[in-house]
N, C-alpha and C positions, 0 to 999 in steps of 0.2 A: 836199393833203388837206384835206377839208372840215372845219370846227370841229364837234365833237360834244360832247355833254353827258357829263360825267365820272361822272354817276350811272346813267343809262340807255342812253347811246350814241345818243340822238336827234340827227339831223343839224341844226345850228343855222344853216345857210347861209340867208343872206336876213333873219335875225332881228336886232335890235339887238345892239350889242356888250356891252350889260349887260342882265340881266333874269333872268326866271325860264324854265325849260324848260317848253314847253307840254305835254310828255308826262308829267314827273314833279314839276315844280315846283322842282327844284334851282336854286339861285341860281348865276349864272355871270357872270364879267367876262372877255371875250376879250382885252382890253388887257393884264391883269394875270395871265392864265392861271389864274384861280381858278374852280374848278368845272367845268373843261374836261378832256375825255377826249382821248386820242389814238388815232386809227383805225389799225388794223394794216395795214400794207403787204402785198402778196402775198409779198414776201420775208420779212417777219416771220412770216407764216402758214406759209411753207414751213420756216422754222428751227424753229417750234414743232412742226410735224408730225414733223420729222426728231428732234428731241429725244425726243419720246415713242416714236418707233419704236425709237430706241436704247435707251431705259430699258426698254420692254416687251420688246424683243428680248433684252436682257441677263437679265431676270427668266425669261423662257422658256428660254433656255439654261441657267440655273442649275437649273431643274426638270428639263430633259432630262438634265443631268449627274447629278443625284441619282437619276433613274430608272434611268439606265444603270448607275450604281455599285450600286444595289440589286440589279439583274439579275446583275452580275457577282459580287457577294457570294454569291449562291446557288451559283455554278459554283466559286468559289475555294476553295483549301484553308484559307486563313486569311480568313474573310469580314469581318474588321475592316479589312483594308488597303484595298479598294476603297471601302469605306463611309467611312473617313477621308479618302481622297484625294478622293473625289467631294464630301464635305461641305466640305473646305477649298477646292476649286475653286469650288463653288456660293457659298460665303460670300464669296469674292473677287469672283466676278461681281456679287453683290448690293451689295457695298460700292462697286464701280465704279458701278453703276447709281445708287446713292443719292448718291455724289458728283457725278455729271452733274447730277442733279436739283437738289441743294443749290447747285452753282456757278451754275446757270442762275437760280435764285431770287435769289442774292446779286447777280447781274449785272443782273437786272430791277430790284431795289432801288436799286441804283447809278445806273442810267441812266433811272430813270423812276418 
């Protein structure tokens, strides 16, 4: 992977090991990994896209469950049951989505 500026992502290939980024002026030291960024690999990008698809998918499913439970409550003899059940399922889906997001952020902080 090419060395990149930690502030703006400028490719530092061919530049001195220490100095200032010609794009933003950020001071960097490649030997000590100061002011350096790390380019995302195609695998990292794929994992990031998969994470967001999971989170967005869960949120959309939660909205769909609430919509369906609202429609069912109009037909039910006891309208509270579908709303309560739909609400509980929706909250569970949203908590799972939040958990996936938070765990990913914690993993990013540990690894980088």
